C-alpha positions in Angstrom: 0.5 -3.6 24.1 2.3 -6.2 22.1 5.5 -7.3 23.9 8.6 -9.4 23.2 10.9 -10.9 25.8 13.2 -8.3 27.4 16.6 -8.5 25.8 19.4 -6.4 24.3 18.3 -4.9 21.0 19.4 -6.9 18.0 22.5 -5.7 16.3 21.8 -7.2 12.8 18.3 -6.8 11.3 17.4 -8.1 7.9 14.2 -6.8 6.3 12.9 -9.0 3.5 10.9 -7.1 0.9 11.5 -3.8 -0.8 7.9 -2.5 -0.8 6.4 0.3 1.2 6.1 -1.7 4.5 9.7 -3.0 4.3 11.0 0.5 3.5 9.1 2.1 6.4 10.3 -0.5 8.8 13.9 0.1 7.6 13.4 3.8 8.1 12.1 3.6 11.7 14.7 1.0 12.6 17.4 3.4 11.5 15.9 6.5 13.1 15.0 4.9 16.4 15.8 7.3 19.2 17.5 5.0 21.7 18.9 2.2 19.5 19.2 3.3 15.9 19.8 0.2 13.8 20.5 0.4 10.1 19.2 -2.9 8.6 20.0 -4.8 5.5 17.0 -5.0 3.1 16.8 -7.8 0.6 14.5 -7.5 -2.4 14.1 -10.0 -5.2 13.5 -7.6 -8.1 13.7 -3.9 -7.3 12.3 -1.6 -4.6 8.6 -0.7 -5.2 8.4 -3.1 -8.1 5.0 -4.5 -7.2 1.9 -2.9 -5.5 4.0 -0.3 -3.7 4.9 1.2 -7.1 1.5 0.6 -8.8 -1.0 1.6 -6.1 -2.9 4.9 -6.0 -1.3 6.4 -2.9 -4.5 7.7 -1.4 -4.4 8.5 2.3 -7.4 8.9 4.6 -7.5 9.9 8.3 -10.8 8.5 9.4 -12.1 6.0 6.8 -11.3 3.0 9.1 -13.1 4.4 12.2 -15.8 1.7 12.0 -13.1 -0.8 12.9 -11.4 0.4 16.1 -8.2 -1.6 15.7 -7.7 -0.3 12.1 -8.8 3.2 13.1 -5.9 3.5 15.6 -3.4 2.2 12.9 -4.8 4.5 10.2 -4.9 7.6 12.3 -1.4 7.1 13.6 -0.1 6.4 10.1 -1.9 9.5 8.6 -0.2 11.7 11.2 3.2 10.0 10.5 2.7 10.7 6.7 2.5 14.4 7.6 5.7 14.2 9.7 7.6 12.3 7.1 6.6 14.7 4.4 8.0 17.6 6.5 11.2 15.7 7.2 11.8 14.3 3.7 10.4 17.3 1.6 7.5 15.0 0.6 5.8 17.6 -1.6 8.7 17.8 -4.0 10.2 14.3 -3.4 7.1 12.2 -3.8 4.0 14.3 -4.4 2.6 14.5 -0.9 -0.4 16.9 -0.8 -3.8 17.3 0.8 -6.7 16.6 -1.5 -10.5 17.1 -1.8 -12.3 13.7 -2.1 -15.7 13.3 -3.7 -18.2 10.5 -4.4 -19.5 10.6 -7.9 -22.2 8.4 -9.5 -21.1 7.8 -13.1 -24.1 7.2 -15.5 -24.2 4.0 -17.5 -24.6 6.0 -20.7 -23.7 9.6 -21.6 -26.3 12.1 -20.5 -27.0 15.7 -21.5 -27.0 17.7 -18.3 -30.1 19.9 -18.0 -28.7 22.2 -15.3 -25.4 23.9 -14.5 -22.6 21.6 -13.1 -22.9 21.0 -9.3 -20.5 23.4 -7.5 -18.6 20.5 -5.9 -17.8 19.0 -9.3 -14.3 20.0 -10.4 -14.1 21.9 -13.7 -12.1 19.2 -15.4 -14.8 16.6 -14.8 -17.4 16.6 -17.6 -20.9 17.7 -16.3 -22.3 14.6 -18.0 -20.1 12.4 -15.7 -22.4 12.9 -12.7 -25.8 11.2 -12.6 -26.5 12.7 -9.2 -25.1 15.5 -7.0 -21.6 14.5 -5.9 -20.9 14.0 -2.2 -17.9 15.2 -0.2 -16.1 12.2 1.3 -13.0 14.1 2.6 -11.4 17.5 2.8 -7.7 18.5 2.7 -7.7 18.1 6.5 -8.7 14.4 6.3 -7.5 13.1 2.9 -4.2 13.3 1.1 -2.0 11.5 -1.4 1.5 10.4 -2.3 3.1 8.9 -5.3 3.6 5.4 -3.8 6.7 4.4 -5.8 8.5 7.7 -5.1 7.4 7.6 -1.5 8.7 4.1 -1.0 12.1 4.9 -2.6 12.5 8.1 -0.7 11.8 6.5 2.7 14.1 3.6 1.8 16.9 6.0 0.8 16.5 8.0 4.0 16.9 4.8 6.0 20.4 4.3 4.8 19.7 0.5 4.6 22.0 -1.7 2.6 19.8 -2.9 -0.3 20.7 -6.4 -1.6 19.0 -7.7 -4.7 18.4 -11.4 -4.2 15.7 -14.0 -3.5 15.2 -15.1 0.1 14.6 -18.8 0.1 14.1 -19.4 3.8 14.6 -18.2 7.3 17.5 -19.9 9.0 17.0 -20.9 12.7 19.6 -21.5 15.3 19.4 -23.1 18.8 16.1 -22.8 20.6 14.2 -21.8 17.4 15.8 -18.4 17.3 16.5 -16.6 14.1 20.1 -16.9 12.8 19.6 -15.3 9.4 18.1 -15.9 5.9 19.2 -18.1 3.1 19.6 -16.0 -0.1 19.6 -17.8 -3.5 23.1 -17.9 -4.9 24.5 -15.9 -2.0 24.4 -18.2 1.0 23.3 -17.1 4.5 22.9 -13.5 5.5 23.3 -13.6 9.3 20.8 -11.7 11.5 19.5 -11.4 15.0 16.1 -10.3 13.8 14.3 -10.9 10.5 11.3 -9.0 9.1 9.1 -10.7 6.4 7.4 -7.9 4.6 6.8 -9.4 1.1 3.1 -8.6 0.6 1.3 -11.7 -0.8 4.7 -13.4 -1.3 5.0 -13.7 2.5 2.9 -16.8 2.2 5.7 -18.6 0.3 7.5 -19.2 3.6 6.5 -22.4 5.3 6.6 -20.9 8.7 4.0 -18.4 7.6 1.8 -20.9 5.8 1.7 -23.0 8.9 0.1 -20.1 10.9 -2.0 -18.0 8.5 -3.0 -17.6 4.8 -2.2 -14.5 2.8 -3.6 -14.3 -0.7 -3.3 -11.8 -3.6 -6.1 -9.7 -5.1 -5.1 -8.7 -8.6 -5.8 -5.0 -9.1 -5.6 -3.1 -12.4 -4.8 0.5 -13.1 -3.9 2.9 -15.8 -2.0 6.2 -15.6 -2.8 9.0 -18.1 -1.3 12.4 -18.9 -4.2 14.7 -19.8 -3.9 17.0 -22.8 -4.0 20.0 -20.4 -2.4 18.8 -17.1 -2.5 22.3 -15.5 -6.3 22.2 -15.5 -6.5 19.1 -13.3 -7.2 20.1 -9.7 -6.4 18.0 -6.6 -9.8 16.2 -6.4 -9.8 12.4 -5.9 -12.9 10.8 -7.2 -14.6 7.6 -5.8 -17.0 6.5 -8.5 -20.0 4.1 -8.7 -20.6 2.8 -12.2 -22.8 0.1 -13.7 -21.6 -0.5 -17.3 -24.9 -1.9 -18.4 -28.3 -2.5 -16.8 -28.1 -5.6 -14.7 -24.2 -5.6 -14.8 -22.1 -5.8 -11.7 -21.6 -2.4 -10.0 -18.0 -1.2 -10.2 -16.2 1.2 -7.9 -13.4 2.9 -9.9 -11.2 5.5 -8.3 -9.5 8.5 -10.0 -6.5 10.2 -8.4 -4.9 13.2 -10.1 -1.2 13.6 -9.2 0.8 16.8 -8.8 3.1 15.5 -11.6 0.2 16.2 -14.0 -0.7 12.5 -14.4 -4.0 10.9 -13.5 -4.2 7.4 -12.0 -7.4 5.3 -12.5 -8.0 2.0 -10.9 -10.9 -0.3 -10.0 -10.9 -3.7 -11.7 -10.0 -6.5 -9.3 -10.1 -10.3 -9.2 -8.8 -13.1 -7.0 -5.8 -14.9 -8.6 -2.8 -16.8 -7.7 0.3 -14.7 -7.3 3.1 -15.4 -9.8 6.6 -16.1 -8.6 8.2 -12.9 -10.1 6.5 -9.5 -9.7 8.3 -8.3 -12.9 6.1 -10.7 -15.0 2.7 -9.2 -13.9 0.7 -7.7 -16.7 -2.8 -6.3 -16.8 -5.7 -8.1 -18.5 -6.8 -6.4 -21.8 -10.5 -6.4 -20.8 -9.9 -4.7 -17.5 -7.5 -2.2 -19.0 -10.1 -1.4 -21.7 -12.8 -0.8 -19.1 -10.6 1.6 -17.2 -10.0 3.6 -20.3 -13.8 3.7 -21.0 -14.4 4.9 -17.4 -11.6 7.5 -17.7 -13.2 8.9 -20.9 -16.6 9.1 -19.3 -15.2 11.1 -16.4 -13.4 13.7 -18.5 -12.7 14.5 -22.1 -9.2 15.4 -20.7 -8.7 11.6 -20.2 -9.7 10.4 -23.6 -6.8 9.1 -25.6 -8.5 9.9 -28.8 -8.6 13.6 -27.7 -4.9 13.8 -26.8 -4.5 12.1 -23.5 -1.2 10.2 -23.3 -1.0 6.6 -21.9 1.8 6.5 -19.3 1.1 3.1 -17.9 -1.3 0.1 -18.1 -0.6 -2.2 -15.3 -1.6 -4.6 -12.5 -0.4 -5.6 -9.1 -1.5 -7.9 -6.2 -2.8 -6.6 -2.9 -2.1 -8.9 0.1 -5.2 -10.0 1.8 -5.9 -12.1 4.9 -8.9 -14.3 5.9 -10.1 -11.9 8.6 -9.4 -8.7 6.7 -6.9 -7.4 9.1 -3.1 -6.9 8.5 -0.7 -9.3 10.2 2.0 -7.4 12.2 4.1 -8.9 14.9 6.5 -11.7 16.0 5.9 -15.2 14.5 4.7 -17.6 17.2 7.4 -20.0 18.3 10.2 -18.3 16.3 12.2 -15.9 18.3 13.3 -12.9 16.3 11.2 -13.5 13.2 8.6 -10.8 12.5 6.0 -10.4 9.8 4.1 -7.4 8.3 1.7 -8.1 5.5 -2.0 -8.3 4.7 -2.7 -4.5 4.4 -4.9 -5.0 1.3 -5.6 -1.6 -0.4 -4.4 0.4 2.6 -0.8 -0.5 2.5 0.5 2.9 1.5 -1.6 4.6 4.2 -0.7 2.2 7.0 2.9 1.5 6.2 4.5 4.3 8.4 2.7 3.2 11.6 3.3 -0.4 10.8 7.0 0.2 10.3 7.3 2.5 13.4 5.4 0.0 15.7 7.4 -3.0 14.4 10.7 -1.1 14.9 9.7 -0.5 18.5 8.7 -4.1 19.0 12.0 -5.3 17.6 14.3 -2.7 19.4 12.3 -2.0 22.6 10.4 -5.2 23.1 7.1 -3.2 23.0 5.2 -1.3 20.3 4.1 2.2 21.4 3.0 3.9 18.2 0.0 1.6 18.0 -1.1 -1.5 19.9 -0.2 -4.5 17.8 -2.0 -7.1 19.9 -5.0 -7.5 17.5 -2.7 -7.7 14.5 -0.4 -10.5 15.9 -0.1 -13.6 13.8 -0.8 -15.6 17.0 -4.5 -14.7 16.6 -4.7 -17.4 13.9 -3.4 -20.1 16.2 -6.5 -19.8 18.4 -8.8 -20.1 15.4 -7.1 -23.2 14.0 -7.3 -24.9 17.4 -11.1 -24.6 17.5 
């Protein structure tokens, strides 16, 4: 298990970043059984303003089982999502619900089906949208969803954390390289005994992070549509395979109906430098247009020319690491400074277990919810010394 030196629990904890990982860390700090600690959370723009508000919110119990370390994190987090939904009225507060999940091969060009629709295909999906029989990827026992922005805000509100809007410029160190607080632009130093850096791809803006590991941003596009008949859309999440033209790159779009009646579609990504301000992020017209094309191929309910309403056209940046694993733990050589980033497309799923384990590491000196050893930032020191 990941451990920290035995010491009295910190009295003042500052969480930097108002996304889903920061919010979950704040929640589990404040609800810790033995040492409940309500933190201060500092966010540059607004809570859930970046990927945590623009992601799909898909949850899967066992999709990470091929990677043992990620499997433990995902399974623990999936279970925590269920407990949080029960505690916070998740069904009404943020759209938590179990879902069916299917794999569908979308034809390059419209086809005329010669047989009745496959029984697995939901009625709202056009029969011509399936070039082959769909496959079941998950059942309501193993897959679920939340509205990520509403989930993030609900968990943050339940934490009772003081939310400060401001830009953290650097971590302030005291004697013996121990955390003393953070410098906030235009506000001075906010004192702290422990600091959590949970700023997604922006975590790499801190020198102490860059010196140990790299975290980059993968730009992901999405659209949100309101179908002309929302009541006809059933809780079936679709993972598509689609080749726009012969010889073109295969795409893997995803379609998530939400209990609000909206349908979320994503799938166009590219590596790109992360801008300074998440509020300035916009989607690229070609990527947005392709998502609309895919949506229309899936269902006539999602065609804007047939009455579907455009709710959002957007983009965000997913935090990625060189080895594909998240980074969760205490920064090497800096006592009291913790980091949680690099969750890529599984940030919404894995945020609860990340926050719970990090809260345990901070307040107990040892993570119990999940073993954080393989996620420690110290793993990169060994690679850089080779």
